[in-house]
Each structure stands twice: as C-alpha cells, then as structure tokens.
C-alpha positions, 0 to 999 in steps of 0.5 A, spaced: 898 594 537 901 598 532 897 605 530 898 603 523 893 597 524 888 602 526 882 603 521 876 608 522 869 605 522 868 609 515 874 605 512 871 598 515 864 600 512 866 601 505 870 595 505 864 591 508 859 594 503 864 592 497 865 585 500 857 584 500 856 586 493 861 581 491 859 575 495 851 576 493 852 577 486 848 572 482 846 569 489 839 568 491 836 569 498 832 563 501 825 562 504 828 556 508 836 558 508 841 553 510 848 553 513 854 549 513 859 549 518 866 546 516 871 543 521 878 539 520 885 540 523 889 545 519 892 541 512 886 537 512 884 539 505 877 543 507 877 546 500 874 540 498 868 541 502 867 547 499 867 544 492 862 539 494 857 543 498 857 548 492 856 542 487 849 541 491 848 548 493 850 553 488 847 559 492 851 558 498 856 563 500 863 562 503 865 566 509 872 564 510 876 569 515 883 568 512 880 571 505 878 577 509 885 579 512 888 582 506 882 587 505 885 591 511 885 598 509 893 598 510 895 591 509 900 593 504 904 598 509 903 593 515 906 587 510 912 591 508 913 593 516 912 586 519 912 581 513 910 574 516 907 577 522 902 581 518 897 576 520 897 578 527 895 586 526 890 584 521 886 579 524 882 584 528 879 587 522 878 580 519 874 577 525 870 584 525 869 582 517 867 575 518 862 577 524 859 583 520 858 578 514 855 573 518 850 577 521 848 581 515 848 575 510 844 571 515 839 576 516 838 576 509 837 569 509 843 567 504 845 560 504 852 560 508 858 556 508 862 558 514 870 555 515 872 553 521 877 548 525 873 545 531 879 547 535 874 549 540 866 548 541 864 555 543 865 558 536 861 553 532 855 553 538 855 560 538 854 561 531 849 555 530 845 558 535 845 565 532 843 562 525 838 557 528 834 563 531 834 566 524 831 560 521 837 556 519 837 549 518 845 548 520 849 542 518 856 540 520 861 538 515 868 535 517 874 533 513 877 526 516 884 525 514 890 522 518 894 526 522 900 525 518 897 526 511 894 533 514 901 535 517 904 534 510 899 538 508 901 544 512 908 543 510 906 543 502 901 549 503 907 553 506 911 552 501 906 553 495 905 560 499 912 561 499 913 561 492 908 566 491 910 571 496 916 569 501 915 575 505 908 573 507 908 566 507 906 563 514 907 556 516 902 552 521 906 550 527 906 542 528 904 544 535 898 548 532 896 542 528 896 537 533 892 541 538 886 541 533 888 533 532 887 532 539 881 536 541 877 534 534 874 527 537 872 530 543 869 536 540 866 533 535 862 528 540 860 534 544 857 537 538 854 531 536 851 530 543 848 537 543 843 535 537 844 542 535 846 540 527 841 537 523 846 533 520 854 531 522 858 528 516 865 526 515 868 526 508 875 524 506 879 528 501 876 524 495 869 526 497 867 520 500 862 520 505 864 516 511 859 518 516 852 521 517 849 522 523 842 521 520 844 514 517 847 513 524 842 515 529 845 512 535 853 513 533 857 518 535 862 520 530 868 520 535 870 513 534 870 514 526 874 520 527 879 518 532 880 511 527 882 516 521 886 521 525 890 515 527 890 511 521 897 510 518 899 511 511 902 505 507 909 506 506 909 507 498 903 513 499 907 516 505 914 516 501 910 519 495 907 524 499 913 526 503 917 526 496 912 531 494 914 536 500 921 535 499 921 537 492 917 543 494 922 545 500 928 544 495 925 549 490 925 554 495 932 552 498 929 550 505 934 545 505 937 546 512 930 547 516 928 542 521 922 540 518 926 538 511 931 534 515 926 530 519 923 528 512 929 526 509 931 522 515 924 519 514 924 517 507 931 514 508 927 509 513 921 508 509 926 506 503 929 501 507 923 498 510 920 498 503 926 494 500 926 489 506 919 488 505 920 487 497 926 482 499 921 478 504 916 478 499 921 475 493 923 470 498 916 468 500 914 467 493 921 463 491 919 458 497 912 457 495 914 456 488 920 453 487 919 450 480 919 458 478 926 459 477 930 462 471 932 456 466 939 457 462 938 457 454 943 452 452 944 455 445 946 462 448 950 459 454 957 460 451 955 467 449 955 469 456 961 473 459 963 469 465 966 473 471 
C-alpha cells in the first residue's frame, strides 16, 4: 500500500470528532434505541429506504461507508495520483470510520441506519449482535428489485458520477452485482432463521412494503425475494429504462463500451418484439371485430389521389 494512504491517529481522531458533531446535530439519544440495517444488491435503490425510515424516525443517523471515503486526510493527493482506483487506498480509512462511528453512536444510544448489501451474513450478524448487547431493537430493511432493473441502475449511477467527476467515477462490475443477487436469497433466509432481527421487511422502489416477518411469522422472505429478483420487466418499461441509460452514455461519449453496444443490441430486439406484438394484437382485434372497418366517404372518393 502506498505510504501516501497512511494517516496518523491524530488525523483520524480529528476527522472522527468532526463527523460525530455533524451527524449528531439536532439528534436525540433514545432510551430504547433502534437500528435499521439495510440490504439489497448494487443499483437496487437503497437510498429510498433511507428516506422511508427517516420519515418514520427523524432522529435516525445514517452510517454509510461510501460517504466517509473522501474524508481521508490525503484524499485529493490520492485522487490525483490514482484516479478511479483511489477507492482502494481510502477504504481502510472509511472502514475504520464506520466502525468507530457505530461504536460511539451506539454507546450513546442514537437511532442508527446502517448501509449494507447482504453479500455476506457475517457482517450483519456481528453488527446486530453488538447492537443488541447495547440495548438496541434491530430491524432489517431490504430493497427488492428485479436484477435487470438494478443492473441498469448501476450503469446509470456510473454515468451520473462520471458527468460530475470523470476521474473518480467508479463502475460496479456486472460480476459484483450478480454475486450479491445470487447470494441475497440464501443470506436473507439464513438471517430470518436466526431470529436476530425484530423484523425483516422487503420494499420495492416505490416504497411499497412487500413483506414483513411480523406479518408472515412462519414464512421466510427467501421465496418472495427470489421471485422479485428473477421477475422480468414488460418490454415497454425495459425499453424506456435502457433508453435512459443509453442517453446518459451518449452524453458522456461512452458509445464504444461493451455495455453500450449490448444495450443498443437489446433495444433493437425489444423494438422488434414490441412491433411484432402490436401487429398480432391488431390482427386479433380485426378478426374479432370484422364490422369495424374504415368506410369510404362517397363524397370525397374522387378527391383522393390514386397510386
């Protein structure tokens, strides 16, 4: 690891105290604190869960590892030197910041929202056990989104980041996305069976609650999350989503990337399918309604050009 990524205890403590002051401003510690752990594959739209929880619990403090990376004392120098790879060099700092904040804020009994993916079960289990030992009531909120929708979400997010900061925009690989998708149902089932959380909930992007372990006492969320992950979008919805990503790619001049070429090919296929389906529907309608045919207007018949 580059020595440039090193930082002193004093530098870390200074950043930590500043972050604590900012996060706890206008927040109140609770006698019966609550913790909300979040899960879902990359691109699923977990920011919607933050908004939903904060609407119910304005006192909750969000702890998101990604937001602490730029706090590294030498972030700008590392960014200039490594560009997109800067994340590799600042992650040890952001991990320490995350752990220290959870430790401090939970000791003071603030309500917490803790970002995650559920790529593994070890991290959420360790976190919830620690919090419960400190008197917390912990719930798990998971964003349930079809895999194609979340994958497109990762592409759109990268293009948005690129438009703001080309040097540091970092794409989520399809492999990294798919790993979480594959592991999410089993990991969620495992956590459900451990009965560590007061409640497990699944939400869609619109904020609709799809599942609650309190309302489905003997039903694991595995079946529901699996069905949603594998759900296909209707062609028109999918086409609109892909077109949106393609537009972002074209604005950023990313028209030679494999992802762009794959999406263009997919739109061509979708348009053919949609066109074919429309023709089938028109044919079916005509067969069922033979009396509905355009009638010629005798008065204007001679005025029409012939070909």
